[in-house]
Phi, psi and omega in degrees: 000129184246139179225141176242131178262126179241110185208125184280339179273116187301319182298314180293317181301311180294324178297318178297318180296323185276320194259347176274129182282072188304312183301316180295331181277355178100009179260118185268332182227134180230129173246163179224148177220148184268350179199174184295319182297315179295322180297319179297318180294314181294321182296331181302321180264322185286326179052068184290151173272332184224143173237131173249109188233138168293154180268310180267112178221155175300141181079234181291130178284163178297327179295313179296320178302311184292330174296317179293319179296322180294328176294317182281322182232083187305334184266003184294140178265141188240133172233127179260148171229140181200156176263005184237118182270056181280142178296327181299317180290322178297319178296319179298320179297320179294315181299326181271005181055044180294150178294318183197175185220103186255123180277150176271151356296140188292128173273114185301322181296314180294318178298318180300321178297320178294319179295317178301318178298317179297317179299317180295322178298315180296315179299317180297320179292319179296319180297318179295317180295320179296321179295319179298317179297314181298315181297320180298313182295323184280338182278340182284134178294142177233163183296328176241127182297117183291329184280330188260345183290111183293132179072015182285160176226156184231160170202155178257138172239131176251127176252118180258125179260152181288191189296349177276347181076179184270346181095143187297324184263011186290313191302306181299324180293313181293320180301316179295313182296317182294317180297317179294320182291324185270347184302315179299338182266004180058039175249121179272156182212138169222154187214156175219137180268109180293319174196181183298354186245351181224123176243129180253128178248135172249117182249142178226140179213146179274341185240131183300319186293342182296335184297323181293331180278342190287316191302308181297328179294317180295318180296319178298320178296321179294317179301321184292348183250353179272158186297323183257008177072022179221177175248029183295340178254020182231159173219125182254131176232137186246133171277172177290160173287148177227155183257356180214169187299324182295341180282346183297314181295322178297317179297324178297314180297323179292319178297320179295318179294317179297331180298341179293341180291350176308321185304320181255336177282322179092167180294157178083012182240171175219155182207144175264149182306317183288345183262359181280117180287155179289156175294143177262142178301139179225117189249016178301140178281114184298321181295319178296323176300312183294322178297321179296316179296318178302316181295321179298319179291317179295329179276004181059035181264083183297314181299316180295321180295319178293319178296322177302315180295320179294320179294319178299316178300314181297324178292317179300317181291315183293336178268001177054041183282142175269153182300135177212173184297320183300320179293315179299317181298319179302316179292323179297321178294318179295325175297319179295326177299315178295318181298314182293324177295319180293317181294324181291319184275325184225072186307124174072008184253338185277135177289159179234077186280359183282352176272118180237117178057028178086357181242137182300136181306316185285350173267351180250329184306141185252353179228152177292331179298318178298319180295316179299312183298320180293320179295317180294323178297318180292322177299314180300319179297317181299311185281335176296316179292319182296319184270356180065030181290141171196154175206162185299319181300316181292322179296320179295318178296322178297323178297316180300315181296317179298319179296319181292315181297321178295318181295318179296319179300328182271333188237021182299338181282350180285114182294337182265008180298125185221168177298324178299316179298315182293322180295320178297327182299323183249011175059044176236162174285151179304320182295314181293318179299317180299318180295313181297316183297315180296320181293323183282324189249340185083359180238152169284165179299320179298319179295319179295317179299318178299316181297318179297316180295317180295316180296321178290326176297320178301317181295317182290331180289352175289341178277109184295345181281341184272130173279159184294326179295329177289318177300317180302313180296324182290340179250013171101016180237119179284325182266105183294324180296319179296315181293328178299321179290320176298316182301315181293322179299321184278328187251340182088356178226157177283161176304320179297315179296324179294316179296322178295323179293329177294323181290335182277347184279000000 
């Protein structure tokens, strides 16, 4: 259970962190922020279940902060603290369905009661969601009856897709291919798509030995359904096998936990819960790391700066660290070092491609490899401009990328637009074009296409006469529900909330 404390007065903030018995109340992780802006940035990576926020703060108020957090995390529980017993604030707390409203000076006992209530709400919701998931999986018919197969065993597999999602037509195609592929092995399968980025599989088999044969068959079925014929945009995590229905939920939790290894294993891999090694302690001073990187940039040591990024990546991977706020923050500071160096040397001329859909790249990236590659790309851009480097090969690649971006801007509404089509346009192989495009822009072709579609959807939604399903079709999505999930992933708000915000302007 995660909680974030937002309080601008340092003494009060530290007092809450020290004197509230968080662990006893059921809170395992606590973060703190000094203002609303910092809280929003931290929440992006920390993903709190509960927020304890002061109401009156410099800049963004606690009420505005909690409204924004509720938009991003609809299930977050809210507790307000304030030294002002204003009716306006009390009304805001009611409107936001806050758990409680604690007046300052904070009574630890009263606050603890509010935290306990929030924890119980979160637990109750999780229990309900888990039951729904279990019931859904168990109610679907399978080729082999899971309940009646004597001596059968089950396991959950979670497939996590990258920022491009699995695609609107993926599920029926994959379900058919997977069932046909696994049928000779007497392995049953049913699946549910939680959203465009997570697919849950429930597998059942009567024979223990079948599990070892299953994985490559399942991966081949998955490859046959992806756009590029690979699993480079997927990550598979497996829970333990179970012998009865109650083990299904446990296997799901294990698959979800194993999925955290994505950060250091990277896309295109798979891992079983029992094979995930524990994190190793790492005591490097993050500030000293950043100071070293800063000095390398100031010394114009491009090679040293790139080597620094590669070494940092190798350390993160070798320690099997999972993505967390501290790591993201470290990369954000190093990004700022590059930004300030670029602005100082070339005022107003350097592009800033790390902003994606309004959210910082390093707050969205899911693997350390992506972070390393983006940092090295930015270092290369800085020194390329400084040294005036250019060559015919690079100029030609820039032309190809420019041609592709122009084509996407003109044809984003084409539902059949694919990497293959674009590669034919510039007479390159899909693989080579993908590599060149990512190196030049920092985005995959799929990510760029998504951004163009979302931005055009925003523009079209300004027309009150257009329904969202019409907007979806106009930007290349036949399935409006699928696009709505993509839209929220990219913008942080639902299409309905976005349209409502337009009316308020």
